C-alpha positions in Angstrom: 37.8 6.6 -32.7 34.7 7.6 -34.7 31.6 8.3 -32.5 28.4 6.7 -33.7 24.7 7.3 -33.0 23.4 4.3 -31.1 19.8 4.6 -29.9 16.9 7.0 -29.5 14.3 7.4 -26.8 11.1 9.4 -27.2 9.0 11.1 -24.6 5.5 12.6 -25.1 4.2 14.9 -22.4 1.2 17.1 -21.9 1.6 20.7 -20.6 -1.3 21.0 -18.1 -2.3 24.5 -19.2 -2.1 23.8 -23.0 0.3 26.7 -23.4 2.8 25.8 -26.1 0.5 23.1 -27.6 -1.5 20.1 -26.5 1.6 17.9 -26.3 5.4 18.0 -26.7 7.6 15.3 -28.2 11.1 15.1 -26.9 13.9 12.8 -28.0 17.1 11.6 -26.4 19.8 10.2 -28.7 22.7 8.2 -27.3 26.1 7.7 -28.8 28.3 4.6 -28.4 30.7 6.6 -26.3 28.2 7.6 -23.7 27.1 11.1 -24.8 23.3 11.8 -24.8 21.7 14.6 -26.8 18.2 16.0 -26.4 15.9 17.3 -29.1 12.2 18.2 -29.8 9.9 17.4 -32.7 7.4 20.2 -33.4 3.9 20.1 -34.8 3.7 16.7 -36.5 0.0 16.5 -37.3 -0.8 13.0 -35.8 -1.2 11.6 -32.3 1.8 11.9 -30.0 2.2 8.1 -29.7 2.3 7.9 -33.5 5.0 10.6 -33.6 7.0 8.5 -31.2 6.7 5.5 -33.5 7.8 7.6 -36.5 10.9 8.8 -34.6 11.9 5.3 -33.8 11.4 4.1 -37.4 13.3 7.1 -38.9 16.2 6.7 -36.5 16.5 3.0 -37.2 16.4 3.4 -41.0 18.6 6.4 -41.5 20.5 7.4 -38.3 21.7 4.4 -36.3 25.4 3.8 -36.7 26.0 7.2 -38.4 28.8 9.6 -37.4 26.9 12.6 -35.9 29.2 15.0 -37.7 27.7 13.9 -41.1 24.6 16.1 -40.9 24.3 16.6 -44.6 24.1 12.9 -45.2 21.5 12.4 -42.4 19.3 15.2 -43.8 19.4 13.9 -47.4 18.6 10.4 -46.3 15.4 11.5 -44.4 14.5 14.2 -47.0 14.5 11.5 -49.7 12.8 8.8 -47.6 10.3 6.7 -49.4 11.3 8.1 -52.8 9.9 11.5 -51.8 12.8 14.0 -52.1 10.6 17.0 -51.4 9.4 19.0 -48.3 7.3 16.9 -46.0 6.1 18.5 -42.8 5.8 15.3 -40.9 9.1 13.8 -41.8 10.9 17.1 -41.2 9.2 17.4 -37.8 10.5 14.0 -36.9 14.0 14.6 -38.3 14.3 18.1 -36.8 14.0 16.6 -33.3 16.6 14.0 -34.0 18.9 16.5 -35.7 18.6 18.9 -32.7 19.8 16.1 -30.4 22.7 15.4 -32.7 23.8 19.1 -32.4 23.6 18.7 -28.6 25.8 15.7 -28.9 28.3 17.6 -31.0 28.4 20.5 -28.6 29.0 18.2 -25.6 31.6 16.2 -27.6 33.6 19.3 -28.5 32.9 21.1 -25.1 31.3 24.2 -26.7 27.8 25.7 -26.9 26.0 24.7 -30.1 26.1 28.3 -31.3 29.9 28.2 -31.6 29.5 25.2 -34.0 27.0 27.1 -36.1 29.3 30.0 -37.0 29.9 31.5 -33.6 28.1 34.0 -31.5 27.2 37.2 -33.5 25.0 38.9 -31.0 25.6 39.7 -27.3 22.0 39.2 -26.4 18.7 38.5 -28.2 15.5 40.6 -28.0 12.4 38.5 -27.2 8.7 38.8 -27.3 5.7 37.0 -25.9 2.1 36.4 -26.8 -0.4 38.2 -24.5 -1.5 35.7 -21.9 -4.1 36.3 -19.1 -2.8 36.7 -15.5 -1.9 33.4 -13.8 -2.2 31.5 -17.0 0.0 28.8 -15.6 -2.6 27.9 -13.0 -5.4 27.5 -15.4 -6.5 24.3 -17.2 -6.4 24.0 -21.0 -9.9 25.3 -21.4 -10.9 28.9 -21.7 -12.9 28.8 -18.5 -12.0 31.6 -16.2 -9.5 33.3 -18.5 -9.8 37.0 -19.4 -10.3 37.2 -23.1 -7.0 38.9 -24.1 -7.6 37.9 -27.7 -10.9 39.5 -28.4 -11.5 41.9 -25.5 -9.5 45.1 -26.2 -9.5 46.2 -22.6 -8.2 42.9 -21.3 -5.6 42.9 -24.1 -4.4 46.4 -23.1 -4.2 45.4 -19.4 -2.2 42.3 -20.3 0.1 44.3 -22.6 1.0 46.6 -19.7 1.8 43.7 -17.5 4.2 42.3 -20.1 5.8 45.7 -20.6 6.5 45.8 -16.9 8.2 42.4 -17.1 10.7 43.8 -19.5 9.3 42.9 -22.9 9.5 45.5 -25.7 7.3 43.5 -28.1 4.0 41.7 -27.6 1.9 39.6 -29.9 -1.9 39.1 -30.2 -4.2 37.2 -32.6 -7.5 39.1 -32.5 -9.3 37.3 -35.4 -10.0 33.7 -34.3 -11.5 31.1 -34.3 -9.2 29.0 -36.4 -11.2 27.1 -39.0 -10.3 24.1 -41.1 -11.9 25.7 -44.2 -8.8 27.8 -45.1 -8.9 31.5 -45.8 -12.3 32.9 -44.8 -13.9 36.4 -45.0 -14.0 38.1 -41.6 -17.3 39.7 -40.7 -17.6 43.4 -40.1 -17.9 42.6 -36.4 -14.7 40.7 -36.4 -12.8 43.4 -38.3 -14.0 46.1 -35.9 -13.2 43.9 -32.9 -9.6 43.4 -34.1 -9.2 47.0 -34.9 -10.4 48.0 -31.5 -8.1 45.5 -29.8 -4.9 46.5 -31.6 -5.8 50.2 -31.1 -6.2 49.8 -27.3 -2.9 47.9 -27.1 -1.1 50.7 -28.9 -2.8 53.3 -26.6 -1.6 51.3 -23.6 2.0 50.7 -24.6 2.7 53.8 -26.6 6.1 53.7 -28.2 7.5 51.4 -25.5 6.7 48.2 -27.3 6.2 46.8 -30.8 2.9 45.1 -31.6 3.0 41.9 -33.5 -0.2 41.0 -35.3 -0.6 37.2 -35.5 -3.5 35.8 -37.6 -2.6 32.2 -38.4 -3.6 32.1 -42.0 -7.3 32.6 -41.3 -8.2 35.1 -44.0 -8.9 35.4 -47.7 -6.7 37.8 -49.6 -9.4 40.5 -49.7 -10.2 40.1 -46.0 -6.5 40.3 -45.0 -6.1 43.6 -47.0 -9.3 45.0 -45.3 -7.8 44.2 -41.9 -4.4 45.6 -42.7 -5.9 48.9 -43.8 -7.7 49.2 -40.5 -4.7 48.6 -38.3 -1.8 50.2 -40.4 -2.1 53.4 -38.3 -1.1 51.5 -35.2 2.3 50.5 -36.9 2.5 46.8 -36.2 6.0 45.3 -36.5 4.5 42.6 -38.7 1.3 41.0 -40.1 1.8 37.3 -39.5 0.4 34.7 -41.9 -2.5 36.7 -43.1 -3.5 33.9 -45.6 -3.1 30.1 -45.3 0.4 28.8 -45.8 -0.5 27.0 -49.1 -1.6 30.3 -50.6 1.7 31.8 -51.5 0.4 34.0 -54.3 -2.2 35.4 -51.8 0.6 36.4 -49.4 2.3 38.2 -52.3 -0.8 40.2 -53.0 -1.2 41.1 -49.4 2.5 42.1 -49.0 2.1 44.4 -52.0 -1.1 46.0 -50.6 0.1 47.0 -47.1 2.9 48.9 -45.5 3.0 46.4 -42.7 5.8 43.8 -43.2 4.3 40.3 -43.9 5.7 37.5 -41.7 5.2 33.7 -42.2 6.9 30.4 -41.8 5.8 28.4 -38.7 3.8 25.9 -40.9 6.3 25.4 -43.7 9.5 23.4 -43.9 13.0 23.4 -45.6 14.6 26.0 -47.7 12.5 25.1 -50.7 9.3 26.4 -49.1 10.9 29.4 -47.4 12.4 30.4 -50.7 8.9 30.6 -52.2 7.8 32.8 -49.2 10.7 35.1 -49.7 10.0 35.4 -53.4 6.4 36.3 -52.6 7.5 39.3 -50.5 7.6 37.9 -47.0 10.3 39.8 -45.2 10.1 38.3 -41.8 10.5 34.5 -41.8 9.4 32.4 -38.8 10.9 28.9 -38.9 10.4 26.6 -36.0 13.6 24.6 -35.7 11.6 21.6 -34.6 9.8 21.5 -38.0 11.9 23.4 -40.5 14.5 20.7 -41.0 16.7 21.2 -38.0 19.4 23.7 -37.1 21.6 23.1 -40.1 18.8 23.5 -42.6 17.4 26.5 -40.8 20.9 28.1 -40.9 20.7 27.8 -44.7 17.1 29.2 -44.7 18.4 32.2 -42.8 21.3 32.7 -45.3 18.8 32.7 -48.2 16.7 35.3 -46.4 19.8 37.6 -46.2 19.7 37.7 -50.0 16.2 39.2 -49.8 17.1 41.6 -47.0 14.7 39.6 -44.9 14.9 39.0 -41.1 14.4 35.9 -38.9 12.1 35.7 -36.0 12.0 32.1 -34.8 8.6 30.6 -33.9 8.5 29.1 -30.4 4.9 27.9 -29.6 6.4 24.6 -28.3 8.4 23.2 -25.5 11.7 24.3 -24.0 14.1 22.2 -26.0 13.2 23.7 -29.4 13.3 27.1 -27.6 16.9 26.4 -26.6 17.9 25.3 -30.1 16.3 28.4 -31.6 18.2 30.5 -29.1 21.5 29.1 -30.1 20.8 29.6 -33.8 19.5 33.1 -33.2 22.9 34.1 -31.6 24.6 33.2 -34.9 22.4 35.0 -37.4 23.3 38.5 -38.7 19.6 38.9 -39.8 18.1 37.9 -36.5 15.1 40.1 -35.5 13.4 38.7 -32.4 12.8 35.5 -30.5 9.5 34.2 -29.3 9.5 33.3 -25.6 7.0 31.6 -23.2 7.6 32.3 -19.5 5.8 29.2 -18.2 6.4 27.3 -15.0 5.9 24.0 -16.8 8.5 24.8 -19.4 10.9 25.2 -16.5 9.7 22.0 -14.8 10.0 19.7 -17.7 13.6 20.6 -18.5 16.6 22.0 -16.7 18.0 24.8 -18.8 21.2 26.9 -18.4 19.7 29.6 -20.6 19.0 32.9 -18.9 16.2 35.4 -19.7 16.6 38.8 -18.3 14.2 41.7 -18.6 13.1 41.1 -22.2 16.5 39.7 -23.4 17.9 36.2 -23.8 21.5 36.0 -22.5 24.3 34.1 -24.4 24.6 30.3 -23.9 27.7 29.2 -22.0 27.2 25.5 -21.4 28.3 22.8 -23.9 25.7 21.5 -26.2 22.2 23.1 -26.0 22.6 23.5 -22.2 19.3 21.7 -21.5 18.4 18.4 -19.9 15.1 16.7 -19.6 13.4 16.2 -16.2 12.1 12.6 -16.6 10.0 12.9 -13.4 8.0 15.8 -14.8 7.6 14.0 -18.1 6.2 10.8 -16.5 3.9 12.8 -14.3 2.2 14.4 -17.3 1.9 11.5 -19.8 0.1 11.7 -23.2 -2.7 9.2 -23.7 -2.9 7.4 -27.1 -5.2 9.1 -29.5 -5.3 12.4 -27.5 -5.5 15.9 -28.9 -3.3 17.0 -31.7 -0.6 19.6 -31.1 -3.1 22.3 -32.2 -6.6 21.9 -33.5 -9.0 23.8 -35.6 -12.8 24.1 -35.5 -14.4 21.5 -37.8 -17.3 23.6 -39.1 -17.3 26.5 -41.5 -17.5 30.0 -40.1 -20.0 32.3 -41.7 -18.6 35.8 -42.3 -21.9 37.3 -41.3 -22.9 35.0 -38.4 -22.0 36.8 -35.2 -23.7 34.2 -33.0 -21.7 31.3 -34.5 -18.4 33.2 -34.3 -19.1 34.0 -30.6 -19.9 30.3 -29.9 -16.7 29.1 -31.5 -14.6 31.7 -29.7 
């Protein structure tokens, strides 16, 4: 008997600390033979309740009644929705969550972990990294009040780095050049350049050769400003220079990649193999797909295969909830060119979903349960509801930032 996709349910929840985004969108997909799969949509740039409506509409139009094994058909239906037939970050965010749930269904139906359906386990364990977070970040609200400034204070960053080193991490990430502005690439002030240089230098002094430093910058700089920063921090040997220019400035990424010895990384804000191919051609050598946005697990497997042809590595982006994290973990175990996996050690991540995945001293252990090995905690979801029209997943400042205005930069930080 052929199994069919029958219905979808969507849950939007708000992490109390704001760690991992302002809200998460989870989906559950049922089959007509009683199997339920769980997925997560990442970073759709509209209100959470609107995302839920988009999930319902997409499932009804393109997925209901389909055989869950027919993933190519499902992808092409959604990719071509509305006569688009091109990368669309919103539609791919919606579909990625549904597709993730379909893989969970398939793993449960065939009684194997999803990684075994994606080519089989290649690695015995996965190296992980974390952003630097202040002590007790899980107990703080989603404002900056009371938090040590681990992003802009070099001493606080160094102290945090040592704490994560003691937890077992061998790689840590920091973004020292905020705020994030809607204007696109901007020129950093001399003050901001010096502050970033000081922060990365103090982290390196603190961790020595015991941990890699990952320099995340979220597309905040002009080409020239990115090169200026790279030259200041090259001597601290970062593992990567992440998204130095906005994601729509692929030619700028190419120029930066050719001007620094630090490998350029990018990919959290792009989707499907088409856009990742352009990054790879531009010289990006560490790609960072989020499986909740990049087109789902099957599409991201193809993206990783294309990256192999460029001798490039994969470091999945995980500033999201626990379901996308689980899916990226399964995929990472199958990739010959896997580099490292982002991880968030947060109490709320553990509360909102029951996971069989095990993290041990800086490493993610192999999955063993059928499917993705994760189930939603509906009580935790309902206890932390999203209100219609609330904050977007991540938000930028809505005023330009003057490259010579220290006062404004400090106020925005």
